[in-house]
C-alpha positions in Angstrom: 0.0 0.0 0.0 1.3 3.4 -0.9 1.1 6.2 1.6 -1.4 8.9 0.5 1.1 11.7 1.6 3.7 10.2 -0.8 1.2 10.4 -3.7 0.6 14.2 -2.9 4.4 14.9 -3.0 5.6 17.0 -5.9 7.6 15.2 -8.6 11.0 17.0 -8.8 11.7 15.5 -12.3 8.3 16.4 -13.8 8.3 17.1 -17.5 5.3 19.2 -18.5 5.8 18.4 -22.2 5.8 14.7 -21.6 2.8 15.0 -19.3 0.8 16.7 -22.0 1.7 14.1 -24.6 0.8 11.2 -22.3 -2.4 12.8 -21.2 -3.4 13.5 -24.8 -2.6 9.8 -25.7 -4.7 8.6 -22.7 -7.6 10.7 -23.6 -7.5 9.6 -27.2 -7.5 5.9 -26.1 -10.4 6.6 -23.8 -12.4 8.1 -26.6 -12.2 4.8 -28.5 -13.5 2.7 -25.6 -17.2 1.7 -25.6 -19.1 3.5 -23.0 -20.5 0.4 -21.5 -18.3 -2.5 -22.6 -20.1 -5.7 -23.1 -19.1 -8.9 -21.3 -17.6 -10.1 -24.5 -15.5 -6.9 -24.8 -14.3 -7.2 -21.2 -13.6 -10.9 -21.7 -11.6 -10.2 -24.9 -9.5 -7.7 -23.1 -8.7 -10.1 -20.2 -7.9 -12.9 -22.7 -5.6 -10.6 -24.6 -3.9 -9.5 -21.4 -3.3 -13.2 -20.6 -2.0 -13.9 -24.1 0.5 -11.1 -23.7 1.6 -12.6 -20.4 2.0 -16.0 -22.0 -0.8 -17.7 -20.2 -4.4 -17.8 -21.3 -7.0 -17.9 -18.6 -9.5 -20.8 -18.4 -13.2 -20.0 -18.6 -13.5 -20.5 -14.8 -10.7 -18.0 -14.2 -12.1 -15.6 -16.7 -15.5 -15.7 -14.9 -13.8 -15.1 -11.6 -11.8 -12.1 -13.1 -15.2 -10.7 -14.3 -16.6 -11.3 -10.9 -19.4 -13.7 -12.0 -20.1 -17.4 -12.0 -19.1 -19.6 -14.9 -22.7 -20.2 -15.7 -23.4 -16.4 -15.7 -20.5 -15.9 -18.0 -21.8 -18.6 -20.4 -25.2 -17.0 -20.4 -24.0 -13.5 -20.9 -21.7 -14.4 -23.8 -24.5 -16.5 -25.4 -26.8 -13.5 -25.1 -24.2 -11.5 -27.0 -23.9 -14.2 -29.7 -20.6 -15.7 -28.7 -18.9 -18.1 -26.3 -15.7 -18.5 -24.4 -14.5 -21.0 -27.0 -15.2 -18.6 -29.9 -13.4 -15.7 -28.1 -10.4 -17.9 -27.3 -10.2 -19.2 -30.9 -10.5 -15.6 -32.3 -7.7 -14.4 -30.0 -5.5 -17.4 -30.9 -6.0 -16.8 -34.6 -5.1 -13.1 -34.3 -2.1 -13.5 -32.0 -0.7 -16.5 -33.9 -0.8 -14.6 -37.2 0.8 -11.5 -35.7 3.5 -13.6 -33.9 4.3 -15.7 -37.0 4.5 -12.6 -39.2 7.1 -11.0 -36.8 9.3 -14.1 -37.0 10.7 -13.6 -33.5 9.3 -16.8 -32.2 9.5 -20.3 -33.5 6.3 -22.0 -34.6 6.5 -24.3 -31.5 6.9 -21.3 -29.2 3.9 -19.6 -30.7 1.9 -22.8 -30.2 3.0 -23.1 -26.6 2.3 -19.5 -25.8 -1.2 -19.9 -27.1 -1.9 -22.9 -24.9 -1.7 -25.7 -27.5 -0.4 -28.8 -25.9 0.5 -30.4 -29.2 2.2 -28.8 -32.2 0.1 -30.8 -34.6 -3.1 -29.4 -33.0 -1.7 -25.9 -33.6 -0.9 -26.8 -37.2 -4.5 -28.1 -37.8 -6.1 -25.1 -36.1 -3.9 -22.6 -38.0 -4.6 -24.3 -41.3 -8.4 -24.2 -40.5 -8.1 -20.4 -39.8 -5.9 -19.3 -42.7 -5.8 -22.1 -45.3 -2.1 -22.4 -44.8 0.3 -24.1 -42.4 2.2 -21.8 -40.0 5.4 -22.4 -42.0 3.6 -21.5 -45.3 2.1 -18.4 -43.8 5.5 -17.3 -42.4 7.2 -17.9 -45.8 4.5 -15.9 -47.6 4.8 -13.0 -45.2 8.6 -13.0 -45.6 8.3 -13.0 -49.4 5.8 -10.1 -49.2 8.2 -8.1 -46.8 11.2 -8.8 -49.1 9.2 -7.7 -52.1 8.0 -4.5 -50.4 11.6 -3.7 -49.3 12.9 -4.3 -52.8 10.2 -2.0 -54.3 11.0 0.7 -51.8 14.8 0.4 -52.5 14.1 0.7 -56.3 11.9 3.7 -55.8 14.6 5.5 -53.7 17.4 4.8 -56.3 15.5 6.7 -59.0 
């Protein structure tokens, strides 16, 4: 717990310019938030936070984080036309495509980070989502990036 008096103390290294930039950025982000986020929106955000931390929450943990029972979570998501399984699959699809395009992680690392116990299960899911295997997807993205770089280099040399 932080002492309230410490929070009221002036910051000797305060930068008014940086404060203005950060405050403007925060206000811009707030403008894009829905006024009353749906249960699905809140669940998506929590799932994304878990994916960034390397561990996706289970439906039971997600319900607890949302301060509701598992059954209430199921009903609320169903009323919004989705389910925990659909949200999880959507997140896995988005995160896996981004991670594979960046090429920082191996395919097996991406599969592990997204909670797949078996590499072949990840391959099947990724192929269902994109029509390509993870390796094919990565090669296609690399070829596109190389092509874009070469086009940019030719344009600059003229």
